[in-house]
PDB file with SEQRES, HELIX, SHEET and CRYST1 records, atoms N, CA, C and O in Angstrom:
SEQRES   1 A   85  MET ALA ARG GLY THR TYR LYS TYR ALA GLY GLY ARG GLU          
SEQRES   2 A   85  GLY ASP GLY CYS ARG ILE ALA LEU ALA GLY ASN GLN ASN          
SEQRES   3 A   85  TYR ILE SER LEU HIS ILE CYS ALA ASP GLU GLU GLY TYR          
SEQRES   4 A   85  VAL ALA GLU ARG HIS LYS ALA ALA LEU PRO LYS ALA LYS          
SEQRES   5 A   85  ILE GLY ARG PRO CYS VAL ARG PHE LYS ARG LEU SER ASP          
SEQRES   6 A   85  LEU ASP GLN ALA ALA LEU VAL LYS LEU ILE ARG GLU GLY          
SEQRES   7 A   85  ALA ARG HIS PRO GLY LYS ALA                                  
HELIX    1 AA1 VAL A   40  ARG A   43  1                                   4    
HELIX    2 AA2 LYS A   45  ALA A   47  5                                   3    
HELIX    3 AA3 LEU A   63  ASP A   65  5                                   3    
HELIX    4 AA4 GLN A   68  ARG A   80  1                                  13    
SHEET    1 AA1 5 ALA A   2  LYS A   7  0                                        
SHEET    2 AA1 5 GLU A  13  GLY A  23 -1                                        
SHEET    3 AA1 5 ILE A  28  ILE A  32 -1                                        
SHEET    4 AA1 5 CYS A  57  PHE A  60 -1                                        
SHEET    5 AA1 5 LYS A  52  GLY A  54 -1                                        
CRYST1    1.000    1.000    1.000  90.00  90.00  90.00 P 1           1          
ATOM      1  N   MET A   1    -121.966 -36.407 -96.739  1.00  0.00           N  
ATOM      2  CA  MET A   1    -122.019 -36.128 -98.163  1.00  0.00           C  
ATOM      3  C   MET A   1    -121.176 -37.146 -98.922  1.00  0.00           C  
ATOM      4  O   MET A   1    -120.065 -37.487 -98.515  1.00  0.00           O  
ATOM      5  N   ALA A   2    -121.718 -37.609-100.008  1.00  0.00           N  
ATOM      6  CA  ALA A   2    -120.963 -38.470-100.916  1.00  0.00           C  
ATOM      7  C   ALA A   2    -120.480 -37.587-102.064  1.00  0.00           C  
ATOM      8  O   ALA A   2    -121.276 -36.878-102.679  1.00  0.00           O  
ATOM      9  N   ARG A   3    -119.198 -37.625-102.350  1.00  0.00           N  
ATOM     10  CA  ARG A   3    -118.651 -36.767-103.391  1.00  0.00           C  
ATOM     11  C   ARG A   3    -118.479 -37.531-104.693  1.00  0.00           C  
ATOM     12  O   ARG A   3    -118.326 -38.752-104.697  1.00  0.00           O  
ATOM     13  N   GLY A   4    -118.506 -36.800-105.789  1.00  0.00           N  
ATOM     14  CA  GLY A   4    -118.316 -37.417-107.090  1.00  0.00           C  
ATOM     15  C   GLY A   4    -117.922 -36.385-108.127  1.00  0.00           C  
ATOM     16  O   GLY A   4    -117.921 -35.185-107.854  1.00  0.00           O  
ATOM     17  N   THR A   5    -117.593 -36.850-109.296  1.00  0.00           N  
ATOM     18  CA  THR A   5    -117.226 -35.987-110.409  1.00  0.00           C  
ATOM     19  C   THR A   5    -118.417 -35.848-111.338  1.00  0.00           C  
ATOM     20  O   THR A   5    -119.125 -36.821-111.598  1.00  0.00           O  
ATOM     21  N   TYR A   6    -118.636 -34.649-111.836  1.00  0.00           N  
ATOM     22  CA  TYR A   6    -119.713 -34.438-112.801  1.00  0.00           C  
ATOM     23  C   TYR A   6    -119.112 -33.940-114.102  1.00  0.00           C  
ATOM     24  O   TYR A   6    -118.005 -33.402-114.125  1.00  0.00           O  
ATOM     25  N   LYS A   7    -119.856 -34.125-115.186  1.00  0.00           N  
ATOM     26  CA  LYS A   7    -119.388 -33.693-116.492  1.00  0.00           C  
ATOM     27  C   LYS A   7    -120.552 -33.082-117.259  1.00  0.00           C  
ATOM     28  O   LYS A   7    -121.600 -33.707-117.424  1.00  0.00           O  
ATOM     29  N   TYR A   8    -120.356 -31.861-117.722  1.00  0.00           N  
ATOM     30  CA  TYR A   8    -121.361 -31.184-118.536  1.00  0.00           C  
ATOM     31  C   TYR A   8    -121.323 -31.727-119.959  1.00  0.00           C  
ATOM     32  O   TYR A   8    -120.322 -32.305-120.381  1.00  0.00           O  
ATOM     33  N   ALA A   9    -122.402 -31.544-120.688  1.00  0.00           N  
ATOM     34  CA  ALA A   9    -122.482 -32.000-122.079  1.00  0.00           C  
ATOM     35  C   ALA A   9    -121.372 -31.396-122.926  1.00  0.00           C  
ATOM     36  O   ALA A   9    -120.906 -32.028-123.874  1.00  0.00           O  
ATOM     37  N   GLY A  10    -120.941 -30.177-122.596  1.00  0.00           N  
ATOM     38  CA  GLY A  10    -119.883 -29.502-123.344  1.00  0.00           C  
ATOM     39  C   GLY A  10    -118.484 -30.024-123.029  1.00  0.00           C  
ATOM     40  O   GLY A  10    -117.509 -29.598-123.648  1.00  0.00           O  
ATOM     41  N   GLY A  11    -118.379 -30.954-122.058  1.00  0.00           N  
ATOM     42  CA  GLY A  11    -117.086 -31.532-121.740  1.00  0.00           C  
ATOM     43  C   GLY A  11    -116.440 -31.034-120.461  1.00  0.00           C  
ATOM     44  O   GLY A  11    -115.508 -31.660-119.956  1.00  0.00           O  
ATOM     45  N   ARG A  12    -116.921 -29.917-119.929  1.00  0.00           N  
ATOM     46  CA  ARG A  12    -116.352 -29.379-118.691  1.00  0.00           C  
ATOM     47  C   ARG A  12    -116.645 -30.323-117.521  1.00  0.00           C  
ATOM     48  O   ARG A  12    -117.761 -30.827-117.396  1.00  0.00           O  
ATOM     49  N   GLU A  13    -115.659 -30.560-116.676  1.00  0.00           N  
ATOM     50  CA  GLU A  13    -115.813 -31.463-115.543  1.00  0.00           C  
ATOM     51  C   GLU A  13    -115.535 -30.749-114.236  1.00  0.00           C  
ATOM     52  O   GLU A  13    -114.883 -29.705-114.211  1.00  0.00           O  
ATOM     53  N   GLY A  14    -116.028 -31.312-113.162  1.00  0.00           N  
ATOM     54  CA  GLY A  14    -115.778 -30.752-111.840  1.00  0.00           C  
ATOM     55  C   GLY A  14    -116.105 -31.772-110.771  1.00  0.00           C  
ATOM     56  O   GLY A  14    -116.595 -32.863-111.065  1.00  0.00           O  
ATOM     57  N   ASP A  15    -115.833 -31.413-109.529  1.00  0.00           N  
ATOM     58  CA  ASP A  15    -116.152 -32.265-108.394  1.00  0.00           C  
ATOM     59  C   ASP A  15    -117.260 -31.622-107.582  1.00  0.00           C  
ATOM     60  O   ASP A  15    -117.311 -30.401-107.434  1.00  0.00           O  
ATOM     61  N   GLY A  16    -118.120 -32.432-107.073  1.00  0.00           N  
ATOM     62  CA  GLY A  16    -119.215 -31.943-106.240  1.00  0.00           C  
ATOM     63  C   GLY A  16    -119.770 -33.093-105.437  1.00  0.00           C  
ATOM     64  O   GLY A  16    -119.242 -34.204-105.488  1.00  0.00           O  
ATOM     65  N   CYS A  17    -120.815 -32.840-104.706  1.00  0.00           N  
ATOM     66  CA  CYS A  17    -121.380 -33.923-103.919  1.00  0.00           C  
ATOM     67  C   CYS A  17    -122.495 -34.628-104.684  1.00  0.00           C  
ATOM     68  O   CYS A  17    -123.280 -33.995-105.390  1.00  0.00           O  
ATOM     69  N   ARG A  18    -122.550 -35.926-104.534  1.00  0.00           N  
ATOM     70  CA  ARG A  18    -123.614 -36.728-105.143  1.00  0.00           C  
ATOM     71  C   ARG A  18    -124.851 -36.707-104.277  1.00  0.00           C  
ATOM     72  O   ARG A  18    -125.976 -36.704-104.778  1.00  0.00           O  
ATOM     73  N   ILE A  19    -124.637 -36.693-102.958  1.00  0.00           N  
ATOM     74  CA  ILE A  19    -125.744 -36.700-102.014  1.00  0.00           C  
ATOM     75  C   ILE A  19    -125.471 -35.636-100.958  1.00  0.00           C  
ATOM     76  O   ILE A  19    -124.362 -35.544-100.431  1.00  0.00           O  
ATOM     77  N   ALA A  20    -126.486 -34.833-100.652  1.00  0.00           N  
ATOM     78  CA  ALA A  20    -126.337 -33.804 -99.626  1.00  0.00           C  
ATOM     79  C   ALA A  20    -127.638 -33.680 -98.841  1.00  0.00           C  
ATOM     80  O   ALA A  20    -128.720 -33.926 -99.374  1.00  0.00           O  
ATOM     81  N   LEU A  21    -127.526 -33.305 -97.597  1.00  0.00           N  
ATOM     82  CA  LEU A  21    -128.677 -33.123 -96.724  1.00  0.00           C  
ATOM     83  C   LEU A  21    -128.640 -31.694 -96.206  1.00  0.00           C  
ATOM     84  O   LEU A  21    -127.592 -31.216 -95.772  1.00  0.00           O  
ATOM     85  N   ALA A  22    -129.781 -31.009 -96.250  1.00  0.00           N  
ATOM     86  CA  ALA A  22    -129.842 -29.624 -95.785  1.00  0.00           C  
ATOM     87  C   ALA A  22    -131.073 -29.433 -94.914  1.00  0.00           C  
ATOM     88  O   ALA A  22    -132.172 -29.865 -95.265  1.00  0.00           O  
ATOM     89  N   GLY A  23    -130.878 -28.787 -93.790  1.00  0.00           N  
ATOM     90  CA  GLY A  23    -131.997 -28.447 -92.916  1.00  0.00           C  
ATOM     91  C   GLY A  23    -132.465 -27.036 -93.219  1.00  0.00           C  
ATOM     92  O   GLY A  23    -131.664 -26.102 -93.235  1.00  0.00           O  
ATOM     93  N   ASN A  24    -133.735 -26.881 -93.455  1.00  0.00           N  
ATOM     94  CA  ASN A  24    -134.324 -25.568 -93.706  1.00  0.00           C  
ATOM     95  C   ASN A  24    -135.328 -25.271 -92.587  1.00  0.00           C  
ATOM     96  O   ASN A  24    -135.585 -26.134 -91.748  1.00  0.00           O  
ATOM     97  N   GLN A  25    -135.884 -24.085 -92.568  1.00  0.00           N  
ATOM     98  CA  GLN A  25    -136.793 -23.705 -91.496  1.00  0.00           C  
ATOM     99  C   GLN A  25    -138.029 -24.604 -91.456  1.00  0.00           C  
ATOM    100  O   GLN A  25    -138.465 -24.986 -90.370  1.00  0.00           O  
ATOM    101  N   ASN A  26    -138.599 -24.948 -92.600  1.00  0.00           N  
ATOM    102  CA  ASN A  26    -139.861 -25.692 -92.632  1.00  0.00           C  
ATOM    103  C   ASN A  26    -139.741 -27.139 -93.092  1.00  0.00           C  
ATOM    104  O   ASN A  26    -140.723 -27.878 -93.027  1.00  0.00           O  
ATOM    105  N   TYR A  27    -138.593 -27.558 -93.544  1.00  0.00           N  
ATOM    106  CA  TYR A  27    -138.445 -28.920 -94.040  1.00  0.00           C  
ATOM    107  C   TYR A  27    -136.966 -29.308 -94.109  1.00  0.00           C  
ATOM    108  O   TYR A  27    -136.073 -28.484 -93.911  1.00  0.00           O  
ATOM    109  N   ILE A  28    -136.745 -30.574 -94.393  1.00  0.00           N  
ATOM    110  CA  ILE A  28    -135.396 -31.105 -94.602  1.00  0.00           C  
ATOM    111  C   ILE A  28    -135.294 -31.451 -96.081  1.00  0.00           C  
ATOM    112  O   ILE A  28    -136.246 -31.969 -96.665  1.00  0.00           O  
ATOM    113  N   SER A  29    -134.154 -31.170 -96.687  1.00  0.00           N  
ATOM    114  CA  SER A  29    -133.950 -31.462 -98.110  1.00  0.00           C  
ATOM    115  C   SER A  29    -132.847 -32.502 -98.266  1.00  0.00           C  
ATOM    116  O   SER A  29    -131.771 -32.380 -97.681  1.00  0.00           O  
ATOM    117  N   LEU A  30    -133.132 -33.512 -99.056  1.00  0.00           N  
ATOM    118  CA  LEU A  30    -132.141 -34.505 -99.434  1.00  0.00           C  
ATOM    119  C   LEU A  30    -131.914 -34.326-100.925  1.00  0.00           C  
ATOM    120  O   LEU A  30    -132.842 -34.502-101.715  1.00  0.00           O  
ATOM    121  N   HIS A  31    -130.699 -33.981-101.324  1.00  0.00           N  
ATOM    122  CA  HIS A  31    -130.360 -33.736-102.727  1.00  0.00           C  
ATOM    123  C   HIS A  31    -129.547 -34.909-103.243  1.00  0.00           C  
ATOM    124  O   HIS A  31    -128.562 -35.310-102.623  1.00  0.00           O  
ATOM    125  N   ILE A  32    -129.960 -35.460-104.384  1.00  0.00           N  
ATOM    126  CA  ILE A  32    -129.256 -36.580-104.997  1.00  0.00           C  
ATOM    127  C   ILE A  32    -129.040 -36.264-106.466  1.00  0.00           C  
ATOM    128  O   ILE A  32    -129.990 -35.961-107.187  1.00  0.00           O  
ATOM    129  N   CYS A  33    -127.790 -36.335-106.910  1.00  0.00           N  
ATOM    130  CA  CYS A  33    -127.459 -36.038-108.306  1.00  0.00           C  
ATOM    131  C   CYS A  33    -128.138 -37.018-109.257  1.00  0.00           C  
ATOM    132  O   CYS A  33    -128.509 -38.128-108.875  1.00  0.00           O  
ATOM    133  N   ALA A  34    -128.286 -36.591-110.472  1.00  0.00           N  
ATOM    134  CA  ALA A  34    -128.823 -37.450-111.527  1.00  0.00           C  
ATOM    135  C   ALA A  34    -127.755 -38.448-111.960  1.00  0.00           C  
ATOM    136  O   ALA A  34    -126.563 -38.256-111.723  1.00  0.00           O  
ATOM    137  N   ASP A  35    -128.217 -39.513-112.597  1.00  0.00           N  
ATOM    138  CA  ASP A  35    -127.287 -40.483-113.169  1.00  0.00           C  
ATOM    139  C   ASP A  35    -127.576 -40.609-114.660  1.00  0.00           C  
ATOM    140  O   ASP A  35    -128.272 -39.770-115.232  1.00  0.00           O  
ATOM    141  N   GLU A  36    -127.057 -41.634-115.279  1.00  0.00           N  
ATOM    142  CA  GLU A  36    -127.229 -41.813-116.727  1.00  0.00           C  
ATOM    143  C   GLU A  36    -128.700 -41.962-117.133  1.00  0.00           C  
ATOM    144  O   GLU A  36    -129.064 -41.667-118.271  1.00  0.00           O  
ATOM    145  N   GLU A  37    -129.532 -42.414-116.212  1.00  0.00           N  
ATOM    146  CA  GLU A  37    -130.951 -42.640-116.504  1.00  0.00           C  
ATOM    147  C   GLU A  37    -131.832 -41.450-116.150  1.00  0.00           C  
ATOM    148  O   GLU A  37    -133.029 -41.472-116.437  1.00  0.00           O  
ATOM    149  N   GLY A  38    -131.279 -40.425-115.540  1.00  0.00           N  
ATOM    150  CA  GLY A  38    -132.060 -39.248-115.167  1.00  0.00           C  
ATOM    151  C   GLY A  38    -132.008 -38.992-113.675  1.00  0.00           C  
ATOM    152  O   GLY A  38    -131.054 -39.379-113.000  1.00  0.00           O  
ATOM    153  N   TYR A  39    -133.039 -38.337-113.164  1.00  0.00           N  
ATOM    154  CA  TYR A  39    -133.066 -37.948-111.756  1.00  0.00           C  
ATOM    155  C   TYR A  39    -133.481 -39.122-110.871  1.00  0.00           C  
ATOM    156  O   TYR A  39    -134.568 -39.676-111.032  1.00  0.00           O  
ATOM    157  N   VAL A  40    -132.624 -39.489-109.957  1.00  0.00           N  
ATOM    158  CA  VAL A  40    -132.847 -40.623-109.065  1.00  0.00           C  
ATOM    159  C   VAL A  40    -134.068 -40.365-108.180  1.00  0.00           C  
ATOM    160  O   VAL A  40    -134.907 -41.250-108.014  1.00  0.00           O  
ATOM    161  N   ALA A  41    -134.173 -39.169-107.615  1.00  0.00           N  
ATOM    162  CA  ALA A  41    -135.285 -38.848-106.717  1.00  0.00           C  
ATOM    163  C   ALA A  41    -136.633 -38.988-107.422  1.00  0.00           C  
ATOM    164  O   ALA A  41    -137.580 -39.510-106.833  1.00  0.00           O  
ATOM    165  N   GLU A  42    -136.737 -38.539-108.653  1.00  0.00           N  
ATOM    166  CA  GLU A  42    -137.998 -38.645-109.404  1.00  0.00           C  
ATOM    167  C   GLU A  42    -138.421 -40.093-109.604  1.00  0.00           C  
ATOM    168  O   GLU A  42    -139.614 -40.394-109.613  1.00  0.00           O  
ATOM    169  N   ARG A  43    -137.464 -40.984-109.762  1.00  0.00           N  
ATOM    170  CA  ARG A  43    -137.799 -42.402-109.968  1.00  0.00           C  
ATOM    171  C   ARG A  43    -138.399 -43.038-108.719  1.00  0.00           C  
ATOM    172  O   ARG A  43    -139.066 -44.069-108.808  1.00  0.00           O  
ATOM    173  N   HIS A  44    -138.166 -42.431-107.554  1.00  0.00           N  
ATOM    174  CA  HIS A  44    -138.666 -42.990-106.294  1.00  0.00           C  
ATOM    175  C   HIS A  44    -139.860 -42.216-105.744  1.00  0.00           C  
ATOM    176  O   HIS A  44    -140.237 -42.394-104.586  1.00  0.00           O  
ATOM    177  N   LYS A  45    -140.443 -41.374-106.555  1.00  0.00           N  
ATOM    178  CA  LYS A  45    -141.544 -40.508-106.121  1.00  0.00           C  
ATOM    179  C   LYS A  45    -142.729 -41.308-105.575  1.00  0.00           C  
ATOM    180  O   LYS A  45    -143.288 -40.942-104.541  1.00  0.00           O  
ATOM    181  N   ALA A  46    -143.115 -42.372-106.236  1.00  0.00           N  
ATOM    182  CA  ALA A  46    -144.272 -43.165-105.808  1.00  0.00           C  
ATOM    183  C   ALA A  46    -144.039 -43.826-104.450  1.00  0.00           C  
ATOM    184  O   ALA A  46    -144.987 -44.026-103.690  1.00  0.00           O  
ATOM    185  N   ALA A  47    -142.796 -44.165-104.141  1.00  0.00           N  
ATOM    186  CA  ALA A  47    -142.470 -44.838-102.876  1.00  0.00           C  
ATOM    187  C   ALA A  47    -142.380 -43.855-101.704  1.00  0.00           C  
ATOM    188  O   ALA A  47    -142.304 -44.279-100.551  1.00  0.00           O  
ATOM    189  N   LEU A  48    -142.389 -42.556-101.986  1.00  0.00           N  
ATOM    190  CA  LEU A  48    -142.268 -41.534-100.938  1.00  0.00           C  
ATOM    191  C   LEU A  48    -143.413 -40.526-101.060  1.00  0.00           C  
ATOM    192  O   LEU A  48    -143.167 -39.349-101.322  1.00  0.00           O  
ATOM    193  N   PRO A  49    -144.669 -40.973-100.874  1.00  0.00           N  
ATOM    194  CA  PRO A  49    -145.822 -40.097-101.125  1.00  0.00           C  
ATOM    195  C   PRO A  49    -145.933 -38.876-100.212  1.00  0.00           C  
ATOM    196  O   PRO A  49    -146.542 -37.882-100.610  1.00  0.00           O  
ATOM    197  N   LYS A  50    -145.372 -38.912 -99.011  1.00  0.00           N  
ATOM    198  CA  LYS A  50    -145.465 -37.758 -98.104  1.00  0.00           C  
ATOM    199  C   LYS A  50    -144.379 -36.719 -98.360  1.00  0.00           C  
ATOM    200  O   LYS A  50    -144.407 -35.633 -97.780  1.00  0.00           O  
ATOM    201  N   ALA A  51    -143.426 -37.048 -99.223  1.00  0.00           N  
ATOM    202  CA  ALA A  51    -142.347 -36.111 -99.554  1.00  0.00           C  
ATOM    203  C   ALA A  51    -142.705 -35.327-100.808  1.00  0.00           C  
ATOM    204  O   ALA A  51    -143.486 -35.783-101.643  1.00  0.00           O  
ATOM    205  N   LYS A  52    -142.126 -34.152-100.922  1.00  0.00           N  
ATOM    206  CA  LYS A  52    -142.251 -33.373-102.162  1.00  0.00           C  
ATOM    207  C   LYS A  52    -140.985 -33.630-102.945  1.00  0.00           C  
ATOM    208  O   LYS A  52    -139.881 -33.394-102.452  1.00  0.00           O  
ATOM    209  N   ILE A  53    -141.141 -34.108-104.153  1.00  0.00           N  
ATOM    210  CA  ILE A  53    -139.995 -34.454-104.995  1.00  0.00           C  
ATOM    211  C   ILE A  53    -139.851 -33.405-106.085  1.00  0.00           C  
ATOM    212  O   ILE A  53    -140.809 -33.107-106.798  1.00  0.00           O  
ATOM    213  N   GLY A  54    -138.665 -32.850-106.212  1.00  0.00           N  
ATOM    214  CA  GLY A  54    -138.373 -31.882-107.255  1.00  0.00           C  
ATOM    215  C   GLY A  54    -137.072 -32.260-107.929  1.00  0.00           C  
ATOM    216  O   GLY A  54    -135.999 -31.908-107.440  1.00  0.00           O  
ATOM    217  N   ARG A  55    -137.145 -32.952-109.014  1.00  0.00           N  
ATOM    218  CA  ARG A  55    -136.009 -33.497-109.765  1.00  0.00           C  
ATOM    219  C   ARG A  55    -134.936 -34.097-108.863  1.00  0.00           C  
ATOM    220  O   ARG A  55    -135.048 -35.277-108.533  1.00  0.00           O  
ATOM    221  N   PRO A  56    -133.893 -33.359-108.437  1.00  0.00           N  
ATOM    222  CA  PRO A  56    -132.865 -34.007-107.619  1.00  0.00           C  
ATOM    223  C   PRO A  56    -133.138 -33.917-106.119  1.00  0.00           C  
ATOM    224  O   PRO A  56    -132.300 -34.347-105.327  1.00  0.00           O  
ATOM    225  N   CYS A  57    -134.270 -33.379-105.708  1.00  0.00           N  
ATOM    226  CA  CYS A  57    -134.494 -33.048-104.307  1.00  0.00           C  
ATOM    227  C   CYS A  57    -135.700 -33.772-103.716  1.00  0.00           C  
ATOM    228  O   CYS A  57    -136.752 -33.869-104.347  1.00  0.00           O  
ATOM    229  N   VAL A  58    -135.529 -34.278-102.497  1.00  0.00           N  
ATOM    230  CA  VAL A  58    -136.618 -34.870-101.725  1.00  0.00           C  
ATOM    231  C   VAL A  58    -136.782 -33.983-100.496  1.00  0.00           C  
ATOM    232  O   VAL A  58    -135.871 -33.881 -99.675  1.00  0.00           O  
ATOM    233  N   ARG A  59    -137.948 -33.340-100.368  1.00  0.00           N  
ATOM    234  CA  ARG A  59    -138.211 -32.465 -99.226  1.00  0.00           C  
ATOM    235  C   ARG A  59    -139.251 -33.124 -98.322  1.00  0.00           C  
ATOM    236  O   ARG A  59    -140.273 -33.622 -98.793  1.00  0.00           O  
ATOM    237  N   PHE A  60    -138.976 -33.119 -97.016  1.00  0.00           N  
ATOM    238  CA  PHE A  60    -139.897 -33.725 -96.061  1.00  0.00           C  
ATOM    239  C   PHE A  60    -139.803 -33.000 -94.726  1.00  0.00           C  
ATOM    240  O   PHE A  60    -138.805 -32.339 -94.436  1.00  0.00           O  
ATOM    241  N   LYS A  61    -140.848 -33.131 -93.917  1.00  0.00           N  
ATOM    242  CA  LYS A  61    -140.870 -32.449 -92.619  1.00  0.00           C  
ATOM    243  C   LYS A  61    -140.240 -33.294 -91.528  1.00  0.00           C  
ATOM    244  O   LYS A  61    -139.485 -32.784 -90.700  1.00  0.00           O  
ATOM    245  N   ARG A  62    -140.550 -34.601 -91.520  1.00  0.00           N  
ATOM    246  CA  ARG A  62    -140.023 -35.507 -90.495  1.00  0.00           C  
ATOM    247  C   ARG A  62    -139.560 -36.796 -91.143  1.00  0.00           C  
ATOM    248  O   ARG A  62    -140.180 -37.282 -92.089  1.00  0.00           O  
ATOM    249  N   LEU A  63    -138.486 -37.344 -90.643  1.00  0.00           N  
ATOM    250  CA  LEU A  63    -137.973 -38.604 -91.155  1.00  0.00           C  
ATOM    251  C   LEU A  63    -139.027 -39.703 -91.030  1.00  0.00           C  
ATOM    252  O   LEU A  63    -139.093 -40.594 -91.877  1.00  0.00           O  
ATOM    253  N   SER A  64    -139.837 -39.648 -90.000  1.00  0.00           N  
ATOM    254  CA  SER A  64    -140.887 -40.650 -89.796  1.00  0.00           C  
ATOM    255  C   SER A  64    -141.969 -40.607 -90.879  1.00  0.00           C  
ATOM    256  O   SER A  64    -142.756 -41.547 -90.992  1.00  0.00           O  
ATOM    257  N   ASP A  65    -142.023 -39.533 -91.676  1.00  0.00           N  
ATOM    258  CA  ASP A  65    -142.982 -39.434 -92.785  1.00  0.00           C  
ATOM    259  C   ASP A  65    -142.573 -40.293 -93.976  1.00  0.00           C  
ATOM    260  O   ASP A  65    -143.381 -40.530 -94.874  1.00  0.00           O  
ATOM    261  N   LEU A  66    -141.320 -40.765 -93.994  1.00  0.00           N  
ATOM    262  CA  LEU A  66    -140.803 -41.490 -95.153  1.00  0.00           C  
ATOM    263  C   LEU A  66    -140.725 -42.987 -94.893  1.00  0.00           C  
ATOM    264  O   LEU A  66    -140.482 -43.426 -93.769  1.00  0.00           O  
ATOM    265  N   ASP A  67    -140.934 -43.755 -95.943  1.00  0.00           N  
ATOM    266  CA  ASP A  67    -140.732 -45.203 -95.898  1.00  0.00           C  
ATOM    267  C   ASP A  67    -139.222 -45.417 -95.822  1.00  0.00           C  
ATOM    268  O   ASP A  67    -138.495 -45.092 -96.761  1.00  0.00           O  
ATOM    269  N   GLN A  68    -138.756 -45.964 -94.705  1.00  0.00           N  
ATOM    270  CA  GLN A  68    -137.320 -46.096 -94.470  1.00  0.00           C  
ATOM    271  C   GLN A  68    -136.637 -46.978 -95.516  1.00  0.00           C  
ATOM    272  O   GLN A  68    -135.526 -46.670 -95.950  1.00  0.00           O  
ATOM    273  N   ALA A  69    -137.286 -48.066 -95.926  1.00  0.00           N  
ATOM    274  CA  ALA A  69    -136.701 -48.967 -96.934  1.00  0.00           C  
ATOM    275  C   ALA A  69    -136.562 -48.251 -98.269  1.00  0.00           C  
ATOM    276  O   ALA A  69    -135.551 -48.409 -98.953  1.00  0.00           O  
ATOM    277  N   ALA A  70    -137.565 -47.464 -98.648  1.00  0.00           N  
ATOM    278  CA  ALA A  70    -137.513 -46.715 -99.911  1.00  0.00           C  
ATOM    279  C   ALA A  70    -136.424 -45.647 -99.856  1.00  0.00           C  
ATOM    280  O   ALA A  70    -135.738 -45.402-100.849  1.00  0.00           O  
ATOM    281  N   LEU A  71    -136.269 -45.019 -98.706  1.00  0.00           N  
ATOM    282  CA  LEU A  71    -135.239 -43.996 -98.535  1.00  0.00           C  
ATOM    283  C   LEU A  71    -133.840 -44.595 -98.653  1.00  0.00           C  
ATOM    284  O   LEU A  71    -132.968 -44.019 -99.304  1.00  0.00           O  
ATOM    285  N   VAL A  72    -133.626 -45.742 -98.030  1.00  0.00           N  
ATOM    286  CA  VAL A  72    -132.330 -46.424 -98.115  1.00  0.00           C  
ATOM    287  C   VAL A  72    -132.024 -46.796 -99.564  1.00  0.00           C  
ATOM    288  O   VAL A  72    -130.897 -46.620-100.029  1.00  0.00           O  
ATOM    289  N   LYS A  73    -133.020 -47.307-100.271  1.00  0.00           N  
ATOM    290  CA  LYS A  73    -132.837 -47.691-101.684  1.00  0.00           C  
ATOM    291  C   LYS A  73    -132.464 -46.470-102.526  1.00  0.00           C  
ATOM    292  O   LYS A  73    -131.571 -46.549-103.369  1.00  0.00           O  
ATOM    293  N   LEU A  74    -133.137 -45.355-102.303  1.00  0.00           N  
ATOM    294  CA  LEU A  74    -132.867 -44.117-103.032  1.00  0.00           C  
ATOM    295  C   LEU A  74    -131.439 -43.640-102.780  1.00  0.00           C  
ATOM    296  O   LEU A  74    -130.733 -43.285-103.723  1.00  0.00           O  
ATOM    297  N   ILE A  75    -131.010 -43.629-101.527  1.00  0.00           N  
ATOM    298  CA  ILE A  75    -129.668 -43.161-101.189  1.00  0.00           C  
ATOM    299  C   ILE A  75    -128.607 -44.084-101.773  1.00  0.00           C  
ATOM    300  O   ILE A  75    -127.606 -43.616-102.314  1.00  0.00           O  
ATOM    301  N   ARG A  76    -128.819 -45.382-101.668  1.00  0.00           N  
ATOM    302  CA  ARG A  76    -127.853 -46.323-102.235  1.00  0.00           C  
ATOM    303  C   ARG A  76    -127.741 -46.174-103.753  1.00  0.00           C  
ATOM    304  O   ARG A  76    -126.645 -46.218-104.311  1.00  0.00           O  
ATOM    305  N   GLU A  77    -128.872 -45.998-104.402  1.00  0.00           N  
ATOM    306  CA  GLU A  77    -128.854 -45.816-105.853  1.00  0.00           C  
ATOM    307  C   GLU A  77    -128.126 -44.532-106.231  1.00  0.00           C  
ATOM    308  O   GLU A  77    -127.359 -44.516-107.194  1.00  0.00           O  
ATOM    309  N   GLY A  78    -128.360 -43.455-105.483  1.00  0.00           N  
ATOM    310  CA  GLY A  78    -127.696 -42.189-105.759  1.00  0.00           C  
ATOM    311  C   GLY A  78    -126.197 -42.251-105.504  1.00  0.00           C  
ATOM    312  O   GLY A  78    -125.425 -41.615-106.221  1.00  0.00           O  
ATOM    313  N   ALA A  79    -125.773 -43.002-104.497  1.00  0.00           N  
ATOM    314  CA  ALA A  79    -124.348 -43.103-104.167  1.00  0.00           C  
ATOM    315  C   ALA A  79    -123.596 -44.000-105.141  1.00  0.00           C  
ATOM    316  O   ALA A  79    -122.384 -43.861-105.302  1.00  0.00           O  
ATOM    317  N   ARG A  80    -124.294 -44.901-105.779  1.00  0.00           N  
ATOM    318  CA  ARG A  80    -123.667 -45.874-106.668  1.00  0.00           C  
ATOM    319  C   ARG A  80    -123.203 -45.240-107.983  1.00  0.00           C  
ATOM    320  O   ARG A  80    -122.200 -45.674-108.549  1.00  0.00           O  
ATOM    321  N   HIS A  81    -123.892 -44.250-108.464  1.00  0.00           N  
ATOM    322  CA  HIS A  81    -123.614 -43.685-109.793  1.00  0.00           C  
ATOM    323  C   HIS A  81    -122.859 -42.370-109.710  1.00  0.00           C  
ATOM    324  O   HIS A  81    -123.076 -41.586-108.786  1.00  0.00           O  
ATOM    325  N   PRO A  82    -121.980 -42.125-110.660  1.00  0.00           N  
ATOM    326  CA  PRO A  82    -121.321 -40.814-110.701  1.00  0.00           C  
ATOM    327  C   PRO A  82    -122.334 -39.731-111.035  1.00  0.00           C  
ATOM    328  O   PRO A  82    -123.318 -39.990-111.727  1.00  0.00           O  
ATOM    329  N   GLY A  83    -122.101 -38.537-110.554  1.00  0.00           N  
ATOM    330  CA  GLY A  83    -123.011 -37.433-110.808  1.00  0.00           C  
ATOM    331  C   GLY A  83    -123.028 -36.997-112.253  1.00  0.00           C  
ATOM    332  O   GLY A  83    -122.085 -37.252-113.001  1.00  0.00           O  
ATOM    333  N   LYS A  84    -124.106 -36.336-112.644  1.00  0.00           N  
ATOM    334  CA  LYS A  84    -124.273 -35.826-113.997  1.00  0.00           C  
ATOM    335  C   LYS A  84    -124.908 -34.446-113.891  1.00  0.00           C  
ATOM    336  O   LYS A  84    -125.913 -34.288-113.198  1.00  0.00           O  
ATOM    337  N   ALA A  85    -124.357 -33.462-114.549  1.00  0.00           N  
ATOM    338  CA  ALA A  85    -124.892 -32.100-114.469  1.00  0.00           C  
ATOM    339  C   ALA A  85    -126.021 -31.914-115.452  1.00  0.00           C  
ATOM    340  O   ALA A  85    -126.598 -30.830-115.531  1.00  0.00           O  
TER     341      ALA A  85                                                      
END                                                                             
């Protein structure tokens, strides 16, 4: 997990993870916080056609279903920016 600070529009701040991975019964979830430009995962939707993208979340059944280069780019982009609530 990559950790970062987030800030709500009202000014409240906190610490949380920028990137998280979760195993579920039917799929794996990769969660990436939004940045100043919006949801990072949504911007990479076209490069990950076998994944289901839901704003900050990339859901997939097998790692082999994903384009590895696109996945690396997505993770690096998500880790580079501070989180935004």
